[in-house]
N, C-alpha and C positions, 0 to 999 in steps of 0.2 A: 758415687761419682757425680760430680756437679755438672749441670748443663748450663749453657750460656744464660738462659733466662732465670737462673736460680741464684745469680750473684749480682752484686752492685757494681755496675760498670761506670756509673756517672762520673764524668770528668777524669777518667783514668787513662793512663798510657797502657795500651794493650799490644801484645805481640801475637800475631795469628799465624800459625803454620797452615798454609793453604797448599793445594796441589795444582800447580800450574805446569805440570809435566805434559804439555800438549804437543801434538805432532806439528812439525814445521816442514815446508817444502824446501827445495834446494835454494830458493831465493829468500829463505827465512820468513816466509809468510805463514801465518797460522792456518792450518788445514781444518781443525775442529776445535772450537772454543767452548765446548760444553763444560769442561772443568772450571773454566774462568767464570762462566755464568752461574754455575752451581755455588760459587763462593760468595755471590753478591748478597744473599740474605743475611749472612753473618756480618759482612762488612757494613751493610746499611743499618743493621741493628746497633752496631758500635757507633756509627755516625749519629744516629738518633740519640745516643747516650752521651754525645759530646766528647767522644774519645779521641785521643791521638793514636793513630794506627800504624803499626809496623808489620809488614808482610814478609814472610820467609817462604821460599819454595826452592825445589831443585828442578832441573830440566835435563832429562836423559842421564846417561852414565858418562862421567868425565874421567878419562884415562890418560889423556896427553894434552900438551899445550895447544895442539890443533883444535881440540874441543872448545877452547876458550873463544874461538872465532865463530862457532856455529851454535853454541848452546847458551847464549846470553839471554837473560829475561827482558832485555830491552823491548823486543816486539810485544811481549806480554804486557809491559807497562803501558804501551801505546793503546792496545786493545782494551785494557781495563779502564783507562782514562775515557775511552769512547763509551763504554758500557755504563760507567758511573756519571759521565758528563761532568767530570771534575779533574783537577790536576793530580797526577801521580808523580811523586818525587822519587826518581830512580837514582840510587846511589852509585851504581856501577861497581860496587864492592860489597862484600858481605861482612867485613870487619875492618877496623883501622880508623885513622884520623878523620877521613871524610864521613864515615858512618857515625863516629862519635859526635862530630860537630852537627851533622844533620839531625840526629836524634835529640841533641841538647836544645836545638832551636825549634823543635816541633811545637806547633800550636794546636789547640783543639780542632778536630776534624781534618787535620793534615793526614795524608796517607803516604807512607814511605815504603817502597819496595826495594829490598836488598837484591844484590846480584845472586845468581845461582849458588845455593849453599854448597853444592858439590864441587864448585871450583876450589874449595878448600881441601878437597880430597887429594889434590896434587901435592899437598904439603904433608903427606903422611896419613891420608884417610881421616882427617880430623872430623869431618861431618859423619860419614858412614861408620866410623869407628867410635862414635859418641865420646869424642875427646872431652876430658874433664874441664880444662880451662876454657875451651870454646863454649861448652854448655853454660858455664858460669858467666862468661862474658855476655852471651845473648840474654840470659836470664836477668842480668843486671840492668838491662836497657828499659825494662817495663815493669808495671805493677802486677799485671795479670797475663797469663798465657792461655790462649784459646787454641786447642787443636781441632782444626777443621779440614785436615788432609787425610781423608779415609784411604786414599790410594797408597799412602806410606805408613799407615798406622800399624802395620805388621813388621815394621823395621825399627830397630833400636838405634836411632840416630841422635846426634846432638840437637838437631832442630825440633825434635819432638820429645823423646824420652829425657834427653839431657836437660832441656829447659824446664820441663815439668818437675824434675828433681830439685832444682835450685831456686825456683821462683816462689814467691810467697803464696800465690793462689793460682789455680789452674782449673780449666773446665773443657768440655767439648762444645764445638759449635753446632749450628743447625744442620749442616750437611752430614756430619758424623752421626748426629742424633737420628736423622732420617734414615741413614744407612743401617744403623743398628736396629731401629724399630722395624724396618722392613725385613732384614735378613733374619731377625729373631723369630719371625713368623715361621720360618723354615726350621730353624734349630730347635724350637720349642715344640709346639703341637700343630703342625700343618694340617689344614683341612683335607680330608681324603675324598677321593683318590689323589695321591701326590705323585706327579711325574717329573723326573729329572731328565734333561736333555744335555748330553755331553758331546762336544766336538773338539776341533782343533787337532794338533799334531801328536803330542806326546802323552801316552798313558801315564808315564811316571809322574807327571805334574799333578795328576788327579787321583793317584792311588788312595791317598788319605780321604779325599772327598767320597770316592766310591765306597770305601770301607765303612765310612760313617753313615752315608745316606742310604746305603742298601738296607739298613736296619729300619729306616723310616719310610722310604719310598715304596710305592706300589709297582712302578715301572721305571727302568733306566734305559732311555733311548740313546744309542751311541751311533754317531755319524762322524764325518770328517776323517782324517787319517787315522784317528784312534780306532775306527771300526776295523781297519785292515789288520791291526795287531790282534784284535779279538777273533776275527775271521780266520787268521792264520793259526791261532791257538786252537781253534775249533777243527782245524784240519782242512780248511777250504783253500783253494788256489787264490792268491792275491796278486800274481804276476809281479810287476815291478813297482807296485804300490808302496808307499812309505810305511815302514813297520818299525815300531819301537821294540827292537829285539830283546832289550834288557827287561821288558815287562811281559814277555810271552808267558812265563810261568805264573805270574799274578793273574793274567787274563784267563789262563787255563783253569786256575783254581776257582776264580769267580764263576766261570761258566759251569763248573762241576758242583758248585755249592748253592747256586740260586737260579731260579727261573725268571727273575725279574729283568734280566738284561735282554733288550730287544735290539737286534742287529739289522743292517740293511739287507734287502733281498734282491735289489738291482742297483746298478751303478752307471754313472757317466764315465766312460773310459776313453783314454787317448794313448798314443804312443809317445807323447811329449807334453810336459806340464805347461808349456807356453803355446801349445797348439789349440786353436779354437774348434778344430774338427774333432768331434767325439761320436761315440756310438753308445747306445744304451744296451747293457748286457746284464744278465743274471749270473752268468759264470764268467769270472775274470780269467783271461788266457795269459800265457807266459809273457807276451810282449806288452800287455796292457798295464796302464797306470790308472788306478781308480782316483777320480778327481771330484766327484760329487755323488750325492745319493740320487737314485733314479725315481721315476714317477710311481712305481709300485711301492717303493719304500716310503715315499711321501704319504701315500694313502694308508699304508700300514701305521706310520707314526700318527697320522691324523686320527685313526680309530682309538688310540690311547689318549691323545690330547683332548679330544672332544668330551670325554667323560671325566676329565680331571677337574679338581677344585683348586689345586695348588700346582704351579709349574715353576721349576727353576731351570734356567738355561745358561750354560757356559760353553762357548766355542762354536765357530761356524761349522756348517755341514759339509763344506767342500773347500776347494782351493780358491778361496774368496778373492784373492788378489787379481784373478783373471775373471772378468765379468761373465764369461761364458759359464763359469762354474759357481755362480751365485744362486742358481735356480732353487736348490734345496733350502738354502737359508732364507731366501725370499718367500718361498712357499710356507715355511714354518711361521714366519712373521705374520703372514696373511691369515693362516689358520688360527694362531693364538689371538690375533687381534679381534676375532669374532667369538671368542669363548668367554663366558662369564666365570672367570677364575682369578685368583691371585697369581699374577705372573711376574716373575723377577728375573732380570738378566744380570749375570754375575760379572759385569765389568769386562775389561780387556778387549780382545778382538770382537767378541760377540756384542758388546755394547756399541762399539764403533759401527758394526754392521747394522744393528737396529736403528741407530741414529741416522746413519748415511742413507738408509733405505726409506727414512721418513716415518718410522713406526714407534718412535720414542714415546709419544703420548698415548699409544695403544697398550702399553704395558703398565702394570701397577708400579713398578720401580725398575730403573736402569742404573745399576751401581757404577760408581766412578772408580772402583778399585777391584781389579781382577784378582791379583794375588791375595789381597786382604780378605775379599769375600770368600775365596776358596779356603783360606786358613781358618776363618771363622766357622765355616761349615764343616771343617775337619774336626772342630772342637778344640782348636788350639787357643791359648791365651794370646792376645794381641798386645805387644809391648807398649804401644802408644796409649792404649786404654788402661793398662795396669799401672802405668806411671801416674796417671791422673787419679786413679782409684786410691 
């Protein structure tokens, strides 16, 4: 598999699949521009090689005509222009006459951003279904394809797998290279002790990761709503806490076959998920909802983390959307920031938490792809990588 610095880009027209799937507020202002910033190294490298640059990205899921009003990449074009301090030509379309004319008239160092690739899903899922003609069309627009969108590299879409199939030469960009280099430290031979932290809501999303990493990890610390599924499987009372009922049997099986899984021993509980009034309890009662890990659990988790040499974290420790229940997540950020270990955050909500709390630079690597990082750690092949191989 070729990397961007292993091919001749001089004076070429390149098409780069970036991941600008960033959160927007109700006024369509960008809430977190981390993914845009992470794309700059590859773009600047192409500019240094006098390339003409076409950028493709999706933004959210596009299911109806209403989504066309709220999921345009126009705000992203504006922010990218500010970050690069140069004009970004925004086509407002992802294919058609305007796109053809714009690409035809491109000069070296021009940067063109197409409209949200998933807008084409309204016409029969052409993007997410990896439509043959759309793939060939995009591939025909450039000399070289660079996949630098780690967040979608586990999807077989026209804008990544499709283009790679039909263009003459393709490679991965610097961001994808960085993601693979860091995550491979976990999939290959992590330095021991190796501790995994898993949080978030659904156990079912992480069954494959647990099955694979339990073979390599020394400890798996489980918080967030996931913990209540395991605690219920263990026979403990979880009150009205969120439970992934479909995963109870899996949780029971894991608890019976390994002693590596470490569960919370106390909790921040309330009678309402939106209520900032909470109590710390070791035993959850019938009307309680568990919303964060408690202080004794933080100390318990700390005892495992401080002796670790490799740490992988995916998923917040509590109902993070409510500031009251960010305590567990914040505490782990602070603990890990003081440990001399390889520390990797597996994208998604956990990456947002770490970045928003100001701890991004305290971790070895914060991934831009939650789903992609989990599938890689499950041992699955990633379609976007396989297409380039």
